[in-house]
N, C-alpha and C positions, 0 to 999 in steps of 0.2 A: 227181516222176513215177516215181521208181524204187522203187515199192512195190507189193506184190501185194494190199494190203488197204486202199488209199486210197479216200476217198469220191469220188463222181462229181463232175465239174467243176461242175455246177450247184449242188451243195451247198457246194462250196468257195468259189465266188464269193459265195454268200449269207454265208459266214463272213467274207469280206473286207468285205462291206457292213456286217455287224453290228458289226465291229470298227473301222469308220471308216477302213479302209485305202484310199487313193486311187490306188495304183499297183501294178502287178504286173510281174514279169519272167517271161516264158515262154522257155525255152531253145530251143524250136523251135515252129513253128506247130502248134497242136493244135485240130482242128475243134471238139470239144465245148467246150473252154475258150473259144475265140473266140466261139462262138455264145452261150455263157452270159454273156460280157462285153458283148454287144451292148446298147446303150441304158443301160448302168449308169453311164457317165461315168468309169469307172476307167481311168486312163492305162496304156498297155501298152508295155513294151519286149519286142520279140519277136526271137528269134535266128534267123539262118541258120546251121545247124550246120556244124561243120568238115568233115564228109564231103561237103558240097555245094560247097566252095570251088573245086575244080578245074573243075567244070561251070559255075559262075557266072562264073569268071574267063575261061574260054575262049569263052564264047558269050553275046553280048548278048541273043540270042533266049531263052536259058535264063533269064537274069535277068529279062527281061520277063515270061516265063511264070510265074516264081516270084512276082513281085510281083502279077501278075494273080490267081493262085490263092490266095495267102496273105495279101495285104494289101488289094488293091482289092476283093476278094470280100466284105469285111466293113466296109461303109461306116458301120455303126452302132457300130463299135468305135472307141474313142479311141486310135488307134495313134500313139505319139509317137516311138519310137526303133526302129531295126533294128540289132542288133549282128551284124555279119557276122563270124562266127568267135568262139570263146571260148578265151582263153589259147592262141592259136596260137603255136607255137614250133618251130623246126627245119624243115628242108627235107624234102619238096618243098612242104609246106603254105604256108610263108611266101611262096614265089614266087607263089602264087595269091591271097594275102590282099588286097593293095591293088587289083589288077585286078578282083577280085570286088566290092570296095567301090565302085569306080568304076562298074562295070556296074549294080549295084543302085541306086546314086544316080541314074544316067542313066534307069533304068526308072521310078524314083519321080518324077523330074521330068517324064518323058513322060506319066505317068499323072496329072499335075497334083496331086500329093500332096506339095508342097514343104514342108508343115508337119511332115513326118516326117523326122527326121535319121538319117543313116546313119553308123554308127560301128563300133568293135570293142571287145571287152572283153579287157583284158590282166591278167596276174598280177603281183603285187608282186615276184615273183621276177625280173622283168626289171630291177629296180633293183639296182645294185651294193650291197655291204655299206656302210652309211652310219651315221654317228652324228649328223651335222649335215645338216639338209635343204639348206642352202646349198651343201654339197659333193657332193650326190647326183648321180649320173649313171647312165645305163643301162649294163647289163653289155655286155661287148664284142660278143657276138653280136647284141644288140639295137641297137647303135649304127647299124648299116647300115639296118635296116628301119624304125626308129621315126621317123627324120627325114621321109621321104616320107609316112608315114601321118599324122604330126602336121600337115604342110603341107596335106594333103587335108582334115583336120578343120578347120584354120584357114580354109581357102578356103570351106568349105561351112557354116561356123558351127555345127559339131557338137562335142559334148564327147568327151573320152576317157573310156571306161568302165574303171574299175580295181577289181579284186577285192582287197580288203585284209583280212587276218586277223592280228590281234595274237596270237592263240592259238598259231600255229605257231612263231614265234620264241621265245615263252616256253616252250612244251613241248619245244623242241629243246634248250634250255639253261636250265632253271628256276633254277639256282644263279647264273646270270649276269644276272638281271633281277628286280627287285622286281615281284611280281605286281600291285601297285597300278598300276604303269606300263602294264601290259598291259590291266587291267580298267577303265581310266579312273577310278580311284578315288584316285590319289595326290593329296595336298593341296599338295605343294610342287613346284617346278620340278626336273625330273630332268635335262633337257638344255638347256643354254644355248647359243644360236646367235646371236651378236651381240646385238642388242637384243631378241631374241625368246626367250621361255622356254617350254619344252615339258614338260607334266605327264603326257602319255600318248603311247604309241607310235602310236596311230591318227593324231593330228595330225601327228606327226613324219613318218609315211609319206605322208600326203596332201601335205604341203608338200615332201617329197622328190620326189614326182612332178612338182610344179611346178618344183623346182630342176633336175631332169633334163631337163624340156622346155626350160627356158631355155638349157641348155647346147647344145641342138639349134637354138637361135635362134628358138624359138617361144614367144610369150608370150600369145597370144590364144585359147588353148584351155583351157576349164575342165575340172575333174575331177568326174565323177559316180562315186560309189562303187557299183559294180554288184553287189557282194557284200560282206557282212561279217556276222560272227556268232561264236558261241562254242558248242562242243559240250557236251552235258549228261551224256555218259558215254563210256566206251571209251578214255580216255587220261589222261595227267597233267593234273591240275587241271580235268578235264572233269567237272563236277558240275552238277546243276540250280541250286545256289546261285550258282556262278560264272557260269553262263550267264545267269541272271536279272540279276546285277549288271552284267555287260558290256552286255547288250542294252538294259537300262533306262538305264544311263548313256549309251549311244550314242544312243538315241532322244532323250534329253533334251539331249545335247550338240551334235548336228549343227546345230541352229538357230543356234548361236553361231559356227560356223566354226572356223578354225584361227588361230594367232597371226599368220601372214602373210596369210591370206585369211579375214577375219572374216565374210564373207557366208555365209548358210546353205548347207549341203552337202546335195545330193540323195543319198539313201541307199536302197539296196535291201537289206533285212535278210534274211539267209539262215539258216533257210528255214522254210517253212510246216509241214512234217511230218517226223517221223522216217521213214526209208525202209529197209525190211528187205531190199531188193535191192542195196543198196550193200555195199561191202566191210565186213567186221566191224571193229568198233572205232569210232573217232570218226566215221567216214563215215556211220554209221547214226543219228547222234544230234545232228543240228543243228536239229531241228525245234522250233518253238514249241508244236506240238500233236502228240499221238499220233494214229495213224490213226483212232481212235474219236472224234476231235475234242475230246477233253479236253486241257486245257493241261498241258504238261510242267512248267511253273512259272508263277507268277502274274506278269503283266507288264501295264503300261498302254501300249497302242498309241495312245492318243488325246491324249497330253500334248504332242506336237509334230508337225512335219512328218515323215512317215515313209512308208516303202514296203516292202512285203514281196516277197521274191524267191521264184521258184518254179523248181526245178532239174530239168534233164533229164539222162538217163543219159550224155550226151556228155561230160560235164563236168569240173568242177573239184574238187568236193568232193561233198557230197550235194545233194539237191534236194527241193523240195516239190511239192505239187500246187497249182493245176491246170495242167497242160500238159506 
């Protein structure tokens, strides 16, 4: 959504339908997007942005009003998840995160919308430096807040949303990692963890989240990848060719799961469009499409279970439309 030249929401939703995309992530409720999604059957993950956390946590009435205006008001939209907060880290926002999730969950239950799961989306940066998924744990600051959040998710049968980018570890130290391990194109095992062999950093990171959750005593929460992608310009190894390789490999790979968790992974691919209002560099270049709706590179979105993410300005990296 962070572009001055993006197509209208109705046009973008038509692009989703024509590309066979079954799900979308909206980083905040957006009326034109939600109206365009009505009756399409496209599953929606919608965010409650970070700047609302204080209000949602301190007032059950505020959470009830937010659900009424942004969720219940769209009965023809297939709303599946609410991500309360995106990559929330540091005080005072963290003090508000879990109470906000609890209040939104209570409002959803009161509205008899129990099919919608309330969660939050976290960054891979809350994982400590790890090479073996079995040894992974959350960084010190995350140790305190992740336990209660994970127990909430386990109690409500909701997934943990995780934003996972192999690009950033590679770009930070390209001499320290073979690019095939980052692009999901390595043929041989790169990391051996007991009986499990890892050929790509994506699988290693997903299973590291499971390992870190297990260290918190939680084993009943699944990981949904709420963002992943590769930039096509603006930085080291950020080329259309590499972006195509990563995203196509990822789309084809997630149906097989990881070495420890071979079930299909639900994935939101980031992002729909390049966005000219993001910071210059890679932040403007995550899109599958240019704002004129022409593809940045050729990719098949229909080869497996896949989902496209749409980013708002609040966020983590760049974002697409519509929303």
